[in-house]
C-alpha positions as a Markdown table, in Angstrom:
| # | Residue | x | y | z |
|---|---|---|---|---|
| 1 | Met | 93.9 | -84.8 | 16.3 |
| 2 | Leu | 95.1 | -81.2 | 16.7 |
| 3 | Arg | 94.8 | -81.3 | 20.4 |
| 4 | Leu | 97.0 | -84.4 | 20.6 |
| 5 | Leu | 99.7 | -83.1 | 18.3 |
| 6 | Ala | 99.8 | -79.4 | 19.0 |
| 7 | Leu | 102.6 | -79.5 | 21.5 |
| 8 | Ala | 104.7 | -82.0 | 19.4 |
| 9 | Val | 104.5 | -79.7 | 16.4 |
| 10 | Tyr | 105.2 | -76.6 | 18.4 |
| 11 | Thr | 108.5 | -78.1 | 19.6 |
| 12 | Cys | 109.7 | -79.0 | 16.1 |
| 13 | Asn | 111.9 | -76.8 | 14.0 |
| 14 | Ala | 110.0 | -73.6 | 13.2 |
| 15 | Ile | 108.7 | -72.7 | 9.8 |
| 16 | Val | 109.2 | -69.0 | 9.4 |
| 17 | Phe | 106.2 | -67.0 | 8.1 |
| 18 | Thr | 106.5 | -63.4 | 7.0 |
| 19 | Pro | 103.2 | -61.4 | 7.0 |
| 20 | Leu | 102.6 | -60.0 | 3.5 |
| 21 | Gly | 99.2 | -58.3 | 3.9 |
| 22 | Arg | 95.6 | -59.1 | 3.6 |
| 23 | Ser | 92.8 | -59.8 | 1.1 |
| 24 | Tyr | 89.2 | -58.9 | 1.8 |
| 25 | Ser | 86.0 | -60.1 | 0.3 |
| 26 | Ser | 84.2 | -56.8 | -0.4 |
| 27 | Thr | 80.8 | -55.8 | -1.5 |
| 28 | Asn | 82.3 | -52.6 | -2.9 |
| 29 | Ala | 86.0 | -52.9 | -3.9 |
| 30 | Thr | 86.2 | -49.3 | -5.0 |
| 31 | Ala | 85.0 | -47.9 | -1.7 |
| 32 | Ser | 87.2 | -50.3 | 0.2 |
| 33 | Ala | 90.3 | -49.2 | -1.7 |
| 34 | Asp | 89.4 | -45.6 | -1.6 |
| 35 | Phe | 89.3 | -45.8 | 2.2 |
| 36 | Phe | 92.9 | -47.1 | 2.4 |
| 37 | Gln | 94.1 | -44.5 | -0.1 |
| 38 | Arg | 92.4 | -41.6 | 1.6 |
| 39 | Tyr | 93.2 | -42.4 | 5.3 |
| 40 | Leu | 96.3 | -44.5 | 5.1 |
| 41 | Gly | 98.0 | -42.9 | 2.1 |
| 42 | Ala | 97.9 | -46.2 | 0.2 |
| 43 | Lys | 98.8 | -46.4 | -3.5 |
| 44 | Val | 97.1 | -48.5 | -6.1 |
| 45 | Val | 99.3 | -51.3 | -7.5 |
| 46 | Pro | 98.7 | -54.0 | -10.2 |
| 47 | Gln | 96.6 | -56.9 | -8.9 |
| 48 | Asn | 96.9 | -60.5 | -10.1 |
| 49 | Val | 93.6 | -62.0 | -9.1 |
| 50 | Ser | 91.5 | -61.3 | -12.2 |
| 51 | Asn | 91.2 | -58.8 | -15.0 |
| 52 | Asp | 87.7 | -60.1 | -16.0 |
| 53 | Ser | 85.2 | -57.8 | -14.4 |
| 54 | Ser | 82.4 | -60.3 | -15.1 |
| 55 | Cys | 84.1 | -62.6 | -12.5 |
| 56 | Ala | 85.4 | -60.0 | -10.0 |
| 57 | Asp | 86.2 | -56.4 | -9.5 |
| 58 | Val | 89.6 | -56.3 | -7.9 |
| 59 | Ile | 91.8 | -53.5 | -6.5 |
| 60 | Ser | 95.1 | -53.9 | -4.8 |
| 61 | Val | 96.8 | -51.2 | -2.8 |
| 62 | Val | 100.1 | -50.9 | -0.8 |
| 63 | Ser | 100.4 | -49.0 | 2.5 |
| 64 | His | 103.8 | -48.7 | 4.1 |
| 65 | Gly | 104.9 | -51.9 | 2.4 |
| 66 | Ile | 101.8 | -53.8 | 3.3 |
| 67 | Ser | 99.8 | -55.3 | 0.4 |
| 68 | Val | 96.0 | -55.2 | 0.6 |
| 69 | Thr | 93.6 | -56.6 | -2.0 |
| 70 | Phe | 89.9 | -56.1 | -2.2 |
| 71 | Val | 87.8 | -58.6 | -4.2 |
| 72 | Glu | 84.2 | -58.0 | -5.2 |
| 73 | Asp | 83.5 | -61.5 | -6.3 |
| 74 | Lys | 80.7 | -62.4 | -8.6 |
| 75 | Val | 81.0 | -66.2 | -9.3 |
| 76 | Lys | 82.5 | -68.1 | -6.3 |
| 77 | Pro | 80.1 | -70.1 | -4.1 |
| 78 | Asp | 79.1 | -68.5 | -0.8 |
| 79 | Gly | 77.9 | -69.8 | 2.5 |
| 80 | Ala | 74.4 | -70.1 | 3.8 |
| 81 | Ile | 75.2 | -66.8 | 5.5 |
| 82 | Pro | 76.6 | -64.8 | 2.6 |
| 83 | Ile | 79.3 | -62.1 | 2.7 |
| 84 | Asn | 76.7 | -59.3 | 2.3 |
| 85 | Thr | 75.0 | -60.5 | 5.5 |
| 86 | Ala | 78.3 | -60.4 | 7.4 |
| 87 | Val | 79.1 | -57.0 | 6.1 |
| 88 | Gly | 75.6 | -55.9 | 7.1 |
| 89 | Ala | 76.0 | -57.3 | 10.6 |
| 90 | Leu | 79.1 | -55.2 | 11.1 |
| 91 | Ala | 77.5 | -52.1 | 9.6 |
| 92 | Asp | 74.5 | -52.5 | 11.9 |
| 93 | Gly | 76.7 | -52.8 | 14.9 |
| 94 | Trp | 78.7 | -49.8 | 13.8 |
| 95 | Gln | 75.7 | -47.6 | 13.6 |
| 96 | Met | 74.5 | -48.7 | 17.0 |
| 97 | Val | 77.8 | -47.7 | 18.5 |
| 98 | Met | 78.0 | -44.4 | 16.5 |
| 99 | Lys | 74.5 | -43.6 | 17.9 |
| 100 | Arg | 75.8 | -44.5 | 21.4 |
| 101 | Glu | 73.2 | -47.2 | 21.8 |
| 102 | Gln | 75.9 | -49.8 | 22.4 |
| 103 | Leu | 79.6 | -49.6 | 23.3 |
| 104 | Tyr | 80.9 | -52.3 | 21.0 |
| 105 | Ser | 80.0 | -55.1 | 18.6 |
| 106 | Pro | 81.5 | -58.6 | 18.4 |
| 107 | Trp | 82.1 | -57.9 | 14.7 |
| 108 | Phe | 84.5 | -55.1 | 15.6 |
| 109 | Asp | 87.0 | -57.9 | 16.6 |
| 110 | Asn | 87.6 | -58.4 | 12.9 |
| 111 | His | 90.4 | -55.9 | 12.6 |
| 112 | Asp | 94.1 | -55.4 | 11.8 |
| 113 | Gly | 96.3 | -53.4 | 14.1 |
| 114 | Tyr | 98.4 | -50.5 | 12.7 |
| 115 | Ser | 100.5 | -48.0 | 14.4 |
| 116 | Ser | 99.3 | -44.4 | 14.3 |
| 117 | Glu | 102.2 | -43.1 | 12.1 |
| 118 | Glu | 100.4 | -43.4 | 8.8 |
| 119 | Phe | 96.7 | -42.6 | 9.8 |
| 120 | Leu | 95.8 | -39.3 | 8.1 |
| 121 | Val | 93.8 | -37.6 | 10.9 |
| 122 | Asp | 93.4 | -34.4 | 9.0 |
| 123 | Asn | 91.7 | -36.1 | 6.1 |
| 124 | Ala | 89.5 | -38.1 | 8.4 |
| 125 | Ala | 88.5 | -34.9 | 10.3 |
| 126 | Ala | 87.9 | -32.9 | 7.1 |
| 127 | Asp | 85.6 | -35.7 | 5.8 |
| 128 | Gly | 83.7 | -36.2 | 9.0 |
| 129 | Leu | 84.8 | -39.8 | 9.1 |
| 130 | Glu | 83.0 | -41.8 | 11.8 |
| 131 | Met | 85.5 | -43.1 | 14.3 |
| 132 | Gln | 85.5 | -44.8 | 17.7 |
| 133 | Val | 88.3 | -43.3 | 19.7 |
| 134 | Tyr | 89.1 | -44.4 | 23.3 |
| 135 | His | 91.8 | -44.4 | 25.9 |
| 136 | Asp | 92.8 | -46.8 | 28.6 |
| 137 | Ser | 95.4 | -46.7 | 31.4 |
| 138 | Glu | 98.2 | -47.4 | 28.8 |
| 139 | Thr | 97.0 | -44.9 | 26.1 |
| 140 | Pro | 96.2 | -41.6 | 27.8 |
| 141 | Phe | 95.8 | -38.5 | 25.6 |
| 142 | Pro | 97.4 | -37.8 | 23.2 |
| 143 | Leu | 97.8 | -41.6 | 22.8 |
| 144 | Ala | 94.6 | -43.2 | 21.5 |
| 145 | Val | 93.0 | -46.3 | 20.0 |
| 146 | Val | 91.1 | -45.3 | 16.9 |
| 147 | Arg | 88.7 | -47.7 | 15.2 |
| 148 | Thr | 87.3 | -47.1 | 11.7 |
| 149 | Leu | 84.9 | -49.1 | 9.5 |
| 150 | Val | 86.4 | -50.5 | 6.3 |
| 151 | Pro | 83.6 | -49.9 | 3.7 |
| 152 | Gly | 82.2 | -52.9 | 1.9 |
| 153 | Thr | 83.9 | -55.4 | 4.3 |
| 154 | Ala | 83.2 | -57.3 | 7.5 |
| 155 | Trp | 86.3 | -55.7 | 9.0 |
| 156 | Thr | 87.3 | -52.6 | 10.9 |
| 157 | Leu | 90.8 | -51.0 | 11.2 |
| 158 | Glu | 92.4 | -50.3 | 14.5 |
| 159 | Thr | 95.1 | -47.6 | 14.6 |
| 160 | Ala | 96.8 | -47.0 | 17.9 |
| 161 | Gly | 99.7 | -45.1 | 19.4 |
| 162 | Pro | 100.8 | -41.5 | 20.0 |
| 163 | Phe | 99.3 | -38.8 | 17.8 |
| 164 | Pro | 100.7 | -35.3 | 17.3 |
| 165 | Leu | 98.9 | -32.9 | 19.8 |
| 166 | Glu | 96.9 | -31.0 | 17.1 |
| 167 | Gln | 95.7 | -34.3 | 15.5 |
| 168 | Ala | 94.9 | -35.8 | 18.9 |
| 169 | Lys | 92.6 | -32.9 | 19.7 |
| 170 | Lys | 90.7 | -33.5 | 16.4 |
| 171 | Leu | 90.2 | -37.1 | 17.5 |
| 172 | Glu | 88.8 | -36.2 | 21.0 |
| 173 | Arg | 85.3 | -35.4 | 19.6 |
| 174 | His | 85.0 | -39.1 | 18.8 |
| 175 | Val | 85.9 | -40.4 | 22.2 |
| 176 | Phe | 83.9 | -43.3 | 23.7 |
| 177 | Ala | 84.3 | -45.2 | 27.0 |
| 178 | Asp | 86.8 | -48.0 | 26.9 |
| 179 | Pro | 84.9 | -51.0 | 25.5 |
| 180 | Asp | 87.5 | -53.7 | 26.5 |
| 181 | Asn | 85.6 | -55.4 | 29.3 |
| 182 | Cys | 87.8 | -57.0 | 32.0 |
| 183 | Arg | 91.1 | -56.2 | 30.2 |
| 184 | Asn | 94.1 | -56.0 | 32.6 |
| 185 | Asn | 96.3 | -53.5 | 30.9 |
| 186 | Ser | 99.0 | -53.8 | 33.5 |
| 187 | Ala | 99.5 | -57.4 | 32.4 |
| 188 | Gln | 100.3 | -56.7 | 28.8 |
| 189 | Asp | 103.6 | -56.2 | 27.1 |
| 190 | Asn | 103.8 | -52.6 | 25.8 |
| 191 | Gln | 106.9 | -53.0 | 23.6 |
| 192 | Ser | 107.2 | -50.8 | 20.5 |
| 193 | Met | 105.4 | -52.4 | 17.6 |
| 194 | Pro | 106.0 | -52.1 | 13.8 |
| 195 | Tyr | 103.5 | -50.4 | 11.5 |
| 196 | Trp | 101.4 | -53.5 | 11.0 |
| 197 | Trp | 101.7 | -55.6 | 14.1 |
| 198 | Lys | 98.6 | -57.9 | 14.5 |
| 199 | Ser | 95.6 | -59.5 | 12.9 |
| 200 | Thr | 92.6 | -59.9 | 15.1 |
| 201 | Phe | 89.8 | -62.2 | 14.4 |
| 202 | Ala | 86.2 | -62.3 | 15.7 |
| 203 | Ala | 86.4 | -65.8 | 16.9 |
| 204 | Asn | 83.6 | -68.3 | 17.7 |
| 205 | Asp | 86.1 | -70.4 | 19.6 |
| 206 | Pro | 89.3 | -68.5 | 20.6 |
| 207 | Ala | 90.8 | -71.6 | 22.3 |
| 208 | Ala | 90.4 | -73.7 | 19.1 |
| 209 | Ala | 91.8 | -70.9 | 17.0 |
| 210 | Ala | 95.0 | -70.6 | 19.1 |
| 211 | Glu | 95.4 | -74.3 | 19.2 |
| 212 | Phe | 95.3 | -74.5 | 15.4 |
| 213 | Ala | 97.8 | -71.7 | 15.1 |
| 214 | Ile | 100.2 | -73.4 | 17.5 |
| 215 | Ala | 99.9 | -76.8 | 15.9 |
| 216 | Val | 99.8 | -75.7 | 12.2 |
| 217 | Leu | 101.9 | -72.5 | 12.1 |
| 218 | Gly | 104.1 | -73.3 | 15.1 |
| 219 | Ala | 102.9 | -70.1 | 16.8 |
| 220 | Thr | 104.0 | -69.5 | 20.3 |
| 221 | Pro | 101.4 | -68.6 | 23.0 |
| 222 | Ala | 101.4 | -65.0 | 24.2 |
| 223 | His | 99.9 | -63.6 | 27.3 |
| 224 | Ser | 96.4 | -62.2 | 26.8 |
| 225 | Pro | 95.3 | -59.4 | 29.2 |
| 226 | Tyr | 91.8 | -60.9 | 29.3 |
| 227 | Pro | 90.7 | -63.4 | 31.9 |
| 228 | Trp | 90.8 | -67.1 | 31.0 |
| 229 | Pro | 88.7 | -69.1 | 31.4 |
| 230 | Lys | 86.0 | -66.7 | 30.5 |
| 231 | Glu | 84.2 | -64.7 | 33.3 |
| 232 | Pro | 80.7 | -63.4 | 33.1 |
| 233 | Asn | 80.3 | -60.2 | 31.0 |
| 234 | Cys | 83.9 | -60.3 | 30.0 |
| 235 | Thr | 85.7 | -60.4 | 26.6 |
| 236 | Val | 87.8 | -63.5 | 26.2 |
| 237 | Ala | 90.8 | -63.7 | 23.9 |
| 238 | Thr | 93.8 | -65.9 | 23.1 |
| 239 | Trp | 97.0 | -64.4 | 21.7 |
| 240 | Val | 99.8 | -66.0 | 19.8 |
| 241 | Asn | 103.0 | -64.9 | 18.0 |
| 242 | Leu | 104.1 | -66.2 | 14.7 |
| 243 | Pro | 107.3 | -68.2 | 15.1 |
| 244 | Glu | 110.4 | -66.2 | 15.3 |
| 245 | Ser | 108.3 | -63.0 | 14.9 |
| 246 | Thr | 106.7 | -60.2 | 16.9 |
| 247 | Phe | 103.6 | -60.4 | 14.6 |
| 248 | Met | 100.6 | -61.4 | 16.6 |
| 249 | Leu | 97.3 | -63.2 | 15.9 |
| 250 | His | 94.5 | -62.3 | 18.3 |
| 251 | Phe | 91.4 | -64.5 | 18.6 |
| 252 | Val | 88.7 | -62.6 | 20.4 |
| 253 | Ala | 85.1 | -63.2 | 21.5 |
| 254 | Ser | 83.1 | -60.2 | 22.8 |
| 255 | Ala | 79.9 | -62.2 | 23.2 |
| 256 | Glu | 78.7 | -59.9 | 26.0 |
| 257 | Tyr | 77.8 | -57.4 | 23.3 |
| 258 | Ser | 74.7 | -58.0 | 21.2 |
| 259 | Thr | 74.6 | -58.5 | 17.5 |
| 260 | Lys | 72.0 | -59.4 | 14.9 |
| 261 | Leu | 74.3 | -62.1 | 13.5 |
| 262 | Ser | 76.2 | -64.2 | 16.1 |
| 263 | Leu | 79.7 | -65.3 | 15.3 |
| 264 | Lys | 78.7 | -68.8 | 16.2 |
| 265 | Asp | 76.0 | -68.9 | 13.5 |
| 266 | Trp | 78.4 | -67.3 | 11.0 |
| 267 | Ala | 81.3 | -69.8 | 11.8 |
| 268 | Glu | 79.0 | -72.8 | 11.6 |
| 269 | Ser | 77.8 | -71.6 | 8.2 |
| 270 | Gln | 81.4 | -71.2 | 7.0 |
| 271 | Glu | 82.5 | -74.6 | 8.3 |
| 272 | Lys | 79.4 | -76.3 | 6.8 |
| 273 | Ser | 80.0 | -74.9 | 3.3 |
| 274 | Arg | 83.8 | -74.9 | 3.2 |
| 275 | Asp | 85.3 | -77.7 | 1.1 |
| 276 | Leu | 89.1 | -77.5 | 0.8 |
| 277 | Pro | 89.6 | -81.2 | 0.1 |
| 278 | Gly | 87.2 | -80.9 | -2.8 |
| 279 | Gly | 89.2 | -78.0 | -4.3 |
| 280 | Val | 86.5 | -75.3 | -3.6 |
| 281 | Phe | 87.7 | -71.8 | -3.1 |
| 282 | Asp | 84.6 | -70.0 | -1.8 |
| 283 | Arg | 83.8 | -66.3 | -1.8 |
| 284 | Gln | 84.6 | -65.6 | 1.9 |
| 285 | Met | 88.0 | -67.2 | 1.6 |
| 286 | Tyr | 89.0 | -63.9 | 0.0 |
| 287 | Asn | 89.0 | -62.7 | 3.7 |
| 288 | Ala | 92.4 | -64.0 | 4.4 |
| 289 | Leu | 95.6 | -63.2 | 6.3 |
| 290 | Ile | 98.4 | -63.6 | 3.8 |
| 291 | Leu | 101.8 | -65.0 | 4.8 |
| 292 | Trp | 105.0 | -65.9 | 3.0 |
| 293 | Thr | 107.3 | -68.9 | 3.6 |
| 294 | Glu | 110.4 | -70.0 | 1.7 |
| 295 | Asp | 109.2 | -73.6 | 1.4 |
| 296 | Leu | 105.6 | -74.8 | 1.3 |
| 297 | Asp | 106.7 | -78.5 | 1.3 |
| 298 | Gln | 107.6 | -78.2 | 5.0 |
| 299 | Leu | 104.1 | -76.9 | 5.7 |
| 300 | Val | 102.4 | -79.5 | 3.6 |
| 301 | Glu | 104.3 | -82.3 | 5.4 |
| 302 | Arg | 103.1 | -80.8 | 8.7 |
| 303 | Leu | 99.5 | -80.6 | 7.5 |
| 304 | Gln | 99.6 | -84.3 | 6.3 |
| 305 | Glu | 100.9 | -85.3 | 9.7 |
| 306 | Leu | 98.1 | -83.4 | 11.5 |
| 307 | Gly | 95.4 | -84.5 | 9.0 |
| 308 | Thr | 94.6 | -80.9 | 8.4 |
| 309 | Pro | 92.6 | -80.1 | 5.3 |
| 310 | Phe | 94.1 | -77.5 | 2.9 |
| 311 | Leu | 93.8 | -76.3 | -0.7 |
| 312 | Ala | 97.0 | -75.9 | -2.8 |
| 313 | Leu | 96.8 | -73.5 | -5.6 |
| 314 | Gln | 99.1 | -72.2 | -8.3 |
| 315 | Leu | 98.6 | -68.4 | -8.5 |
| 316 | Ser | 101.1 | -67.6 | -11.3 |
| 317 | Thr | 104.1 | -69.1 | -13.0 |
| 318 | Asp | 106.2 | -69.2 | -9.9 |
| 319 | Ile | 103.8 | -68.4 | -7.0 |
| 320 | Tyr | 102.0 | -71.1 | -5.1 |
| 321 | Ala | 99.6 | -70.9 | -2.2 |
| 322 | Val | 98.3 | -73.2 | 0.5 |
| 323 | Asn | 94.9 | -72.1 | 1.8 |
| 324 | Leu | 93.8 | -73.0 | 5.4 |
| 325 | Asp | 90.6 | -72.9 | 7.3 |
| 326 | Val | 90.7 | -72.2 | 11.0 |
| 327 | Pro | 88.3 | -74.9 | 12.4 |
| 328 | Asp | 85.3 | -74.0 | 14.5 |
| 329 | Asn | 85.9 | -70.4 | 13.5 |
| 330 | Gly | 85.5 | -70.2 | 9.7 |
| 331 | Phe | 88.3 | -67.7 | 8.8 |
| 332 | Ser | 91.1 | -68.2 | 6.3 |
| 333 | Ile | 94.9 | -68.0 | 6.2 |
| 334 | Gln | 96.8 | -68.1 | 2.9 |
| 335 | Ile | 100.5 | -69.0 | 2.8 |
| 336 | Lys | 102.5 | -68.2 | -0.4 |
| 337 | Ser | 105.8 | -69.4 | -1.6 |
| 338 | His | 108.0 | -70.0 | -4.7 |
| 339 | Lys | 108.4 | -73.6 | -3.7 |
| 340 | Leu | 105.8 | -76.4 | -3.7 |
| 341 | Thr | 106.6 | -79.9 | -4.9 |
| 342 | Arg | 104.9 | -82.3 | -2.4 |
| 343 | Val | 101.5 | -81.8 | -4.0 |
| 344 | Val | 100.3 | -80.9 | -7.4 |
| 345 | Pro | 98.4 | -77.6 | -7.0 |
| 346 | Gln | 95.4 | -76.6 | -9.1 |
| 347 | Arg | 95.7 | -73.4 | -11.1 |
| 348 | Phe | 93.6 | -70.7 | -9.4 |
| 349 | Asp | 90.9 | -69.3 | -11.7 |
| 350 | Ala | 88.8 | -66.4 | -10.3 |
| 351 | Cys | 86.1 | -67.2 | -12.9 |
| 352 | Ser | 85.7 | -70.9 | -11.8 |
| 353 | Ser | 83.7 | -72.1 | -8.8 |
| 354 | Ser | 86.0 | -75.1 | -8.2 |
| 355 | Ser | 89.7 | -75.7 | -8.7 |
| 356 | Gly | 89.6 | -79.5 | -8.1 |
| 357 | Pro | 91.2 | -81.4 | -5.3 |
| 358 | Ser | 94.9 | -81.3 | -4.6 |
| 359 | Val | 96.9 | -84.3 | -5.8 |
| 360 | Phe | 99.8 | -85.6 | -3.7 |
| 361 | Val | 103.1 | -86.7 | -5.3 |
């Protein structure tokens, strides 16, 4: 259905989505939040997920206007491959890279892209923080790409751009060879980016993910510097822009690098256990890109037209959310708004394993 309707929806009037931030399913919310405070200067802010620690430990922070929430859930259903296994797969890959036994891990493709302006290099250097730093033809010293592990999560953080000379020198002891196999840097658009400019997903099926984003979100295709179709021993990626926005979604598969848990197995586990029509908000749906739109009714109408499953929730008195699953890939997107009338949402309860199905009006 999506393949047939993607172009038709893409040519319709755009629904504007504003990136708000992220939420992460974490095995250690305190450590996750501490990381953002220590190395991005984030400040703790009130969270509205749950104040009942028997259900979840939750910490929200704000960095440069971007809201990030870490949820250490204790009651929501999980997949056959649970969140701690995904976190462990990333940690295993990270240690292999830090020991220089491998150059990269497919799980590193779960990352958000930030500019270098807020990364506190001095704190990272003083703490001996493990980092993967590399340069390519577009980021010569003192420019750099810096990757760090977000503790307790299945995600890394990518910080890139120019660093002050003294800070750049402190990063050089962590330099690795460029891991981006087959990337044609001369083919990319190197326009100036805002502080938070992309969300990248470790994708089982990058083509299906981009197709979903185009059909459902009205995203526009962007040129990826990786070869397509895939070539042997090459990373493959699809890129899109949110409508009327420079914010990018990257769907990346680095299957040429080994991992103890394949993205295919993880995605199949998520897709098998996910039940949006049944009203189930599962534990790994806390791993979500969070967007804002002025009117969720427009989105719901589009989802009905496409036959795309979704879960509508009431988060507070005047905040509603539509939760989406990216098919064949297993990751989540949550769109919030003050307006939702086309469907009766279920009230979100962090202490309940099911919210009940959405009811159309």
